[in-house]
Phi, psi and omega in degrees: 000127178273124178258117182247118178298135177245118180083187186275334185294334184061022177260347179240130184228138170270141183244131178221146179165169178271165176214142176239130177237140180241149180281125176267319182201143172236133182236088183224145181301335183288349177294336181296339179273004175080021182232141174271137178260348178243146174287161187284337183206166179207149171259145177223160174248137182239135174222139181192189177226144180234127181244123178257107177265170179309323181249326184234161173246139173223156176182178181207146181225154173242131183244124179245118178292137180258340184260138173281117186269359177289125178278000176058050175288144170060027177078014175299135181248014177289151172256125175245116174232141184278152174218147179205149168246132181241129174240138185218157171218142181217168179251141178260127177252000000 
């Protein structure tokens, strides 16, 4: 993750970077047919803001999937891409 300082104080940072996610397990009834409906991995782009206060850190990120995770079974032509919003809080020691 690339952290870019915003302003002179260096307490606010923009976060940008790639992310890779892998499939650990799928539990769908179509697995009984012997076929996977999701691809095994996906790439995403992440962007967000991180604020460092004297005692705590807070921030939020948006994760947008770049990979189509649809395994295209049975001629499906739909595009499935993951999206997520991450909100976090931490303690500074």
